[in-house]
C-alpha positions as CSV (number, residue, x, y, z in Angstrom):
1,M,-22.5,39.2,129.3
2,K,-20.8,40.4,125.8
3,S,-18.0,42.9,125.4
4,F,-16.5,45.2,122.7
5,T,-14.5,48.2,122.3
6,D,-13.9,51.1,119.9
7,T,-11.0,53.7,119.9
8,I,-10.7,56.4,117.6
9,Q,-8.4,59.9,117.9
10,I,-11.0,63.1,117.0
11,D,-9.2,66.2,115.8
12,A,-10.6,68.3,118.7
13,P,-10.6,69.5,122.6
14,A,-11.9,67.0,124.9
15,H,-14.9,69.3,126.1
16,D,-16.2,69.6,122.4
17,V,-16.1,65.8,121.8
18,Y,-18.0,65.5,125.4
19,A,-20.4,68.1,125.1
20,T,-21.4,66.6,122.0
21,L,-21.9,62.9,123.6
22,R,-23.4,64.5,126.6
23,A,-26.4,66.3,125.0
24,V,-27.8,63.2,124.0
25,D,-31.2,65.5,122.7
26,A,-29.0,66.7,120.3
27,Y,-27.9,62.9,118.9
28,P,-30.4,63.0,115.7
29,A,-28.5,65.9,114.2
30,W,-25.5,64.1,113.9
31,L,-26.3,60.3,114.6
32,G,-28.1,59.3,111.2
33,H,-30.8,55.8,111.0
34,S,-29.3,52.0,110.2
35,L,-31.1,49.0,110.3
36,V,-29.7,48.8,114.3
37,Y,-30.5,52.6,114.9
38,R,-33.6,54.1,114.5
39,G,-33.3,57.0,116.6
40,T,-33.0,58.9,120.1
41,R,-35.6,60.4,122.0
42,V,-35.5,62.8,125.0
43,P,-38.8,63.1,127.2
44,T,-40.2,66.4,127.0
45,A,-42.0,68.2,129.7
46,A,-45.5,69.5,128.9
47,S,-44.8,71.1,125.6
48,T,-43.2,68.9,122.9
49,V,-39.7,70.9,123.6
50,P,-36.7,68.4,124.6
51,V,-35.7,68.9,128.6
52,P,-32.6,70.4,128.7
53,D,-29.6,68.1,130.2
54,S,-32.6,65.4,130.6
55,A,-30.4,62.6,132.3
56,T,-33.0,60.1,130.5
57,Y,-33.9,59.5,126.9
58,V,-35.2,56.1,124.6
59,D,-33.7,54.7,122.0
60,S,-35.8,53.2,118.8
61,T,-33.8,50.1,117.9
62,M,-34.6,46.8,115.8
63,V,-35.5,45.0,118.9
64,G,-37.9,47.8,119.9
65,R,-37.1,50.6,122.5
66,M,-34.3,50.9,125.0
67,R,-34.9,53.1,127.9
68,G,-31.8,55.0,128.4
69,E,-30.2,57.0,131.1
70,L,-26.8,58.4,131.9
71,I,-25.4,57.2,135.0
72,D,-21.8,58.4,135.9
73,D,-20.8,62.0,134.3
74,V,-17.2,63.2,135.2
75,P,-16.8,66.2,133.1
76,D,-14.5,66.5,129.5
77,H,-13.6,62.6,130.9
78,E,-16.2,60.1,131.3
79,L,-19.8,59.3,130.4
80,R,-21.4,56.1,131.4
81,F,-25.0,55.6,129.9
82,H,-27.2,52.6,130.9
83,Q,-30.2,51.0,128.7
84,S,-32.5,48.0,128.8
85,K,-35.7,46.6,127.4
86,P,-38.6,47.6,129.5
87,S,-38.5,44.1,129.9
88,G,-35.0,43.8,131.6
89,R,-33.8,41.0,128.9
90,V,-31.8,42.9,127.0
91,D,-28.9,45.1,129.2
92,A,-26.7,47.5,128.0
93,L,-24.0,49.5,129.7
94,I,-21.9,52.5,127.6
95,V,-18.7,53.7,128.5
96,Y,-17.3,56.7,126.7
97,G,-13.6,57.6,127.8
98,V,-12.6,61.2,126.9
99,E,-8.8,61.9,127.0
100,D,-7.2,65.1,126.1
101,R,-4.1,64.7,124.3
102,G,-3.4,68.7,123.4
103,G,-6.1,69.3,120.6
104,V,-6.6,66.3,119.9
105,T,-9.1,63.6,121.5
106,R,-8.9,59.8,122.4
107,V,-12.4,58.7,123.0
108,T,-12.8,55.0,123.7
109,R,-16.3,53.4,123.9
110,I,-17.1,50.3,125.7
111,G,-20.2,48.5,125.4
112,Q,-21.6,45.7,127.2
113,L,-24.3,43.4,126.6
114,T,-25.9,41.3,128.6
115,T,-29.4,39.2,127.8
116,H,-32.0,37.4,129.4
117,G,-34.3,34.4,129.1
118,V,-34.7,34.1,125.2
119,Y,-32.6,36.9,124.5
120,R,-30.1,35.1,125.6
121,A,-29.7,32.6,122.4
122,V,-29.7,35.6,119.9
123,E,-26.8,36.7,122.5
124,P,-23.9,36.4,119.9
125,M,-25.8,38.2,116.4
126,F,-26.7,41.2,119.2
127,A,-23.4,41.9,120.4
128,M,-22.2,41.5,116.6
129,M,-24.8,44.0,115.6
130,A,-24.1,46.6,118.7
131,A,-20.2,46.2,117.6
132,R,-21.1,47.5,114.4
133,E,-23.1,49.8,115.1
134,S,-20.7,51.3,118.0
135,R,-18.3,51.1,115.3
136,R,-20.5,53.3,113.2
137,T,-21.5,55.8,116.3
138,M,-17.7,56.6,116.8
139,R,-17.3,57.7,112.7
140,A,-20.2,59.6,113.2
141,L,-19.2,61.3,116.2
142,K,-15.5,62.0,114.7
143,A,-17.2,63.6,111.3
144,H,-19.4,65.5,113.2
145,V,-17.6,67.2,115.5
146,E,-14.4,67.7,113.4
147,A,-16.7,69.4,110.8
148,P,-16.6,73.0,110.0
149,A,-18.5,75.4,111.9
């Protein structure tokens, strides 16, 4: 298992930051594609409308689709997401800590990446890419939340 941690200060109330992270269906509006990340899709009901407040999603990445779910949620304080490839050979835990500091919010993002089977040989490269993607995600989150309405 490889771990990485990023922390950022965002000039916004903790509730706004938490709500942005919780609204997985809105990620495409603020988190652009990269070489690693190619988008988030939330399951839909019978139509093509995303299911509101869905706890499950699919991220498209350079290693294929990663199924994700929100596994723990402490409003305005913490979100825990679990992602894995359908084969189970790549597994990730992403934890966002959201700390109110009087109108400024400190966000800590901890990622834990575990690989199995043939993916174990490239785990250091996956971890490096995931850490870089984590930093990019945090910068995009800050820019989105701090943008004028």
